[in-house]
C-alpha positions in Angstrom: 44.0 59.8 -25.3 40.7 58.0 -23.4 37.6 59.3 -24.8 37.1 61.4 -21.6 39.7 63.8 -23.1 39.2 63.3 -26.1 35.3 64.5 -26.2 36.4 67.5 -23.4 38.9 68.5 -26.6 35.7 67.9 -29.3 33.7 70.7 -27.0 36.7 73.3 -26.7 37.4 73.0 -30.1 33.7 73.6 -31.2 34.1 76.9 -29.7 37.5 77.6 -31.3 35.9 76.9 -34.9 32.7 78.4 -34.7 34.1 81.3 -33.0 36.5 81.7 -36.3 34.1 84.4 -37.8 32.8 87.7 -36.8 29.5 88.1 -35.9 29.2 92.1 -37.8 25.7 94.0 -36.9 25.7 97.3 -37.2 24.8 99.9 -34.9 26.2 103.2 -32.9 29.6 104.0 -33.5 31.8 105.6 -31.2 35.4 106.2 -30.8 36.0 105.8 -27.1 39.0 106.4 -25.4 41.9 104.1 -24.8 40.8 100.8 -23.1 42.7 100.7 -19.6 42.5 96.4 -19.7 42.2 95.7 -23.7 42.7 92.3 -23.2 41.7 91.5 -19.5 39.1 88.7 -20.0 35.4 89.6 -18.0 34.5 85.8 -17.5 30.6 84.8 -16.9 29.1 81.6 -15.1 27.3 80.8 -18.4 28.4 77.3 -19.8 27.8 78.2 -23.2 30.4 81.5 -22.2 32.7 81.7 -24.8 35.3 85.2 -25.4 37.6 85.8 -28.2 40.5 87.9 -29.8 40.6 88.0 -33.4 43.7 89.5 -35.1 43.0 89.8 -39.2 46.1 90.4 -41.6 46.5 91.1 -45.0 49.8 91.7 -45.8 51.2 92.8 -49.4 52.8 90.0 -50.9 48.8 88.6 -50.6 49.0 86.0 -47.8 46.6 86.2 -44.8 46.7 85.3 -41.6 43.6 85.2 -38.6 45.1 84.7 -35.0 42.2 83.9 -32.8 43.0 83.3 -29.0 39.7 82.3 -27.3 38.7 81.8 -23.3 35.2 79.1 -22.8 33.7 77.8 -20.3 32.3 75.0 -23.4 34.1 71.5 -22.1 34.7 69.6 -18.9 35.2 72.2 -16.5 35.3 76.3 -17.2 37.9 78.4 -17.9 39.5 76.5 -20.8 41.6 78.6 -23.6 42.7 78.1 -26.9 45.5 79.3 -29.7 44.3 79.5 -33.3 46.6 80.2 -36.7 45.6 80.3 -40.1 47.4 81.0 -42.6 46.5 81.8 -46.3 48.5 82.2 -49.9 47.2 81.6 -53.4 48.7 79.3 -55.2 50.3 77.6 -52.1 49.2 75.5 -49.6 46.9 76.5 -46.8 48.7 76.0 -42.9 46.4 76.2 -39.8 47.1 74.8 -36.3 45.7 75.0 -32.5 46.3 74.3 -29.4 43.8 74.1 -26.3 44.8 74.7 -22.2 43.2 74.4 -19.4 43.2 77.1 -16.3 46.7 76.6 -14.4 48.4 77.2 -18.6 46.8 80.8 -18.8 46.3 83.9 -17.0 45.7 87.6 -17.6 48.4 90.4 -16.0 48.8 93.5 -15.2 52.7 93.4 -14.6 55.0 94.6 -16.1 52.3 95.4 -19.1 48.5 94.0 -20.0 49.2 90.4 -21.0 47.1 87.7 -22.1 49.4 84.6 -21.6 47.6 81.0 -22.8 50.4 78.5 -23.3 53.2 80.2 -25.3 50.9 82.9 -26.6 50.4 86.3 -25.6 48.3 89.5 -26.6 50.2 92.6 -25.2 50.2 95.7 -24.6 53.4 98.3 -24.2 52.4 101.7 -24.6 51.5 102.5 -27.3 53.0 99.3 -29.1 50.6 96.3 -29.3 52.0 93.2 -30.0 50.6 89.4 -30.6 52.8 86.1 -30.6 51.2 82.2 -31.3 53.5 79.6 -31.1 52.4 76.3 -31.4 54.9 73.5 -31.8 56.9 74.2 -34.4 55.0 77.3 -36.1 55.1 81.0 -34.7 53.9 83.7 -35.6 55.1 87.5 -33.8 52.5 90.6 -34.7 53.7 94.1 -34.1 51.1 97.4 -34.7 52.1 101.0 -33.7 49.0 101.5 -32.0 47.2 101.1 -28.1 43.7 99.6 -28.3 40.4 101.7 -29.0 37.5 100.4 -28.5 35.1 101.2 -31.4 31.8 99.7 -30.4 30.1 98.5 -33.5 26.6 97.2 -32.0 24.8 96.8 -29.1 24.3 93.0 -27.3 22.2 91.2 -29.5 20.0 88.0 -28.3 18.6 84.9 -29.8 14.8 85.4 -31.0 14.1 82.2 -28.9 15.6 83.4 -25.3 17.2 86.2 -23.5 19.4 84.1 -21.8 21.5 84.0 -25.4 23.7 87.0 -26.8 26.3 88.4 -28.6 29.0 91.9 -28.2 31.4 92.9 -30.6 33.9 96.0 -30.6 36.9 96.7 -32.5 39.8 97.6 -30.4 42.4 98.5 -33.3 41.2 99.1 -36.5 42.4 98.6 -40.1 46.1 100.2 -39.7 49.7 99.1 -40.6 51.6 96.4 -38.8 54.7 93.5 -39.2 54.6 90.3 -38.7 57.4 87.4 -38.3 56.3 84.0 -39.8 57.6 80.6 -39.3 55.6 77.3 -40.3 56.4 74.4 -41.2 58.2 73.2 -44.6 58.7 77.4 -44.8 61.9 79.8 -44.1 61.5 82.3 -41.7 59.0 85.4 -43.5 59.4 89.5 -42.6 55.5 90.7 -44.3 54.1 94.2 -43.8 50.7 94.4 -44.7 47.6 95.6 -42.5 45.5 95.0 -39.5 42.4 95.1 -37.5 42.1 93.6 -33.5 38.4 92.5 -32.7 36.8 91.5 -29.3 33.9 89.8 -29.2 31.8 87.8 -26.0 28.9 85.6 -26.1 26.9 82.8 -24.4 25.5 81.5 -27.9 26.4 79.8 -31.0 26.6 81.7 -34.1 23.5 80.1 -35.4 21.5 81.3 -32.3 21.2 84.6 -34.4 22.0 84.3 -38.1 22.1 81.7 -40.9 25.0 83.1 -43.1 28.1 85.2 -42.1 30.1 87.0 -44.5 33.6 89.0 -44.1 36.0 90.7 -46.7 39.1 92.4 -45.3 41.2 93.5 -48.2 44.2 96.4 -49.1 45.8 97.1 -52.5 48.1 100.2 -52.9 47.5 101.8 -49.9 43.6 101.3 -50.0 42.0 98.9 -47.7 38.9 98.3 -47.1 36.2 95.5 -44.5 32.7 94.6 -45.0 31.1 92.3 -42.5 27.3 91.0 -43.2 25.1 89.2 -42.3 22.0 87.5 -42.5 19.2 86.8 -39.3 17.7 84.3 -38.7 13.9 84.1 -40.0 14.2 87.3 -42.0 13.8 87.7 -46.1 14.9 91.0 -45.8 18.7 90.6 -47.2 22.3 90.5 -44.7 22.8 93.6 -42.7 26.1 95.2 -41.0 28.6 97.3 -42.6 31.4 98.1 -44.2 34.5 99.7 -43.4 36.3 102.3 -46.3 40.2 102.4 -45.1 39.8 106.0 -45.5 36.6 106.9 -43.3 36.8 107.4 -39.5 33.7 105.0 -39.3 31.9 101.8 -40.9 29.0 102.9 -42.4 26.2 100.7 -42.5 24.4 98.2 -44.8 20.9 96.8 -45.2 19.7 94.9 -47.9 22.1 93.0 -49.6 21.9 90.2 -51.1 24.2 87.2 -52.2 24.4 85.0 -55.5 26.5 81.7 -55.9 27.5 80.6 -59.3 30.9 79.0 -59.6 32.2 75.8 -58.6 34.8 76.5 -57.0 35.5 73.5 -54.5 34.8 70.1 -55.7 31.7 69.9 -53.6 29.0 71.4 -55.2 27.5 72.4 -51.6 30.5 75.4 -52.3 30.3 78.0 -55.1 32.2 81.2 -56.1 29.6 83.6 -54.5 28.7 87.4 -55.3 27.5 90.1 -52.8 26.3 93.1 -53.7 23.5 95.5 -52.8 20.6 95.9 -55.1 20.7 100.4 -56.2 24.2 100.2 -55.1 27.7 100.2 -56.9 28.8 97.9 -53.9 30.4 94.5 -54.0 32.5 91.7 -53.8 33.3 88.5 -56.0 34.7 86.1 -54.8 37.1 84.6 -57.3 39.3 81.3 -55.8 38.5 79.1 -53.1 41.2 78.4 -51.0 40.0 76.5 -47.7 37.1 74.9 -45.9 36.8 74.7 -42.2 33.7 72.2 -41.6 33.3 70.1 -37.8 33.3 66.5 -40.3 36.9 68.1 -41.3 38.1 68.7 -37.8 36.0 66.4 -35.8 35.7 63.4 -37.9 32.3 61.9 -39.0 31.1 60.4 -35.3 32.6 63.1 -33.5 31.5 65.8 -35.9 28.0 64.2 -35.9 27.2 65.1 -32.4 28.5 68.3 -32.4 25.9 69.2 -35.1 23.4 68.4 -32.7 23.6 71.6 -31.1 26.5 73.5 -32.9 24.6 73.2 -36.4 26.5 72.5 -39.5 29.2 75.3 -40.1 30.8 75.3 -43.5 33.2 78.0 -43.4 34.9 78.6 -46.7 37.6 81.4 -47.6 38.4 82.9 -51.2 39.9 85.4 -52.5 38.0 87.9 -53.7 37.3 91.5 -55.1 35.5 94.5 -54.4 34.0 97.6 -55.7 33.6 100.3 -53.3 32.5 103.1 -55.0 32.1 103.7 -59.0 35.4 104.9 -60.8 37.4 103.4 -58.1 39.6 100.3 -58.9 38.7 97.4 -57.2 40.5 96.0 -54.4 41.7 92.7 -53.8 41.5 90.7 -50.7 39.9 87.4 -48.6 36.3 86.6 -48.4 35.4 84.7 -45.6 31.5 83.0 -45.3 30.2 80.6 -42.8 26.8 79.2 -43.4 25.0 76.6 -41.8 23.6 73.5 -44.1 
């Protein structure tokens, strides 16, 4: 591979790593009618434009899968695309795969049904059925959700404090709901999984570091109870984390302000990674990390030379995944799930 091709892959990889998290901000929530073109990208001319569809699922056997389909102008030329899949299971080796494509290899079509196809991966709506298929090399994932996309606006457009040219928007297309998955990854037999998941859609013309210095997400499901939390620490603010929490029994999320995070016990070999504890003062809500599962950094993905180049403009992004327990309300049993924290060191 020549250096030009390697740099192009690097910049698309930047987009996929940067967007492997959610930017959580709470604003007015509204459940809108079914979306007419749920998976059609709205491409902008900005070179920092990226658009991402994220399907996150927690299964009955404690498997965690996060799948992403990304459209971005980052890299050589515009309209690049990528597919990502991360599979975690406590006590076993994590698995992550991704593949990048240029414009001739991806398209959106309304016929025979709304479909975003990126290489051998697709996201499609077939009536009341939503289907996501990721097939990369020898791995394959097929997720079926008996629910059509609707829009739940979680935030108004937010801007970088230093320039109005960088913005971020987010919406939930399918809230926490039951799903079925066929999964095949190298070294493992094909598995049939059932659990709960949610589909989100976001668009941005900036990097995560432009909006906040730390992001927190929790996805939990246990004994029929589901719980999702999305929080972030805004830049230049000392007021704690803001965002929302979503109890599966509630129709819409609940806003959160002033949440705090403590780190107390080593989870990885590096001294920079500790088991976190997230809480809101004077509230029963808390999330406690239990075991470190996986860490994703530019250095890990790109190596020391290209990783250091990326850090100059994208920041030193470190995303860590933990098993965790969420305490939602007094008297209720805690909910097990996966905690995702992204920091910019």
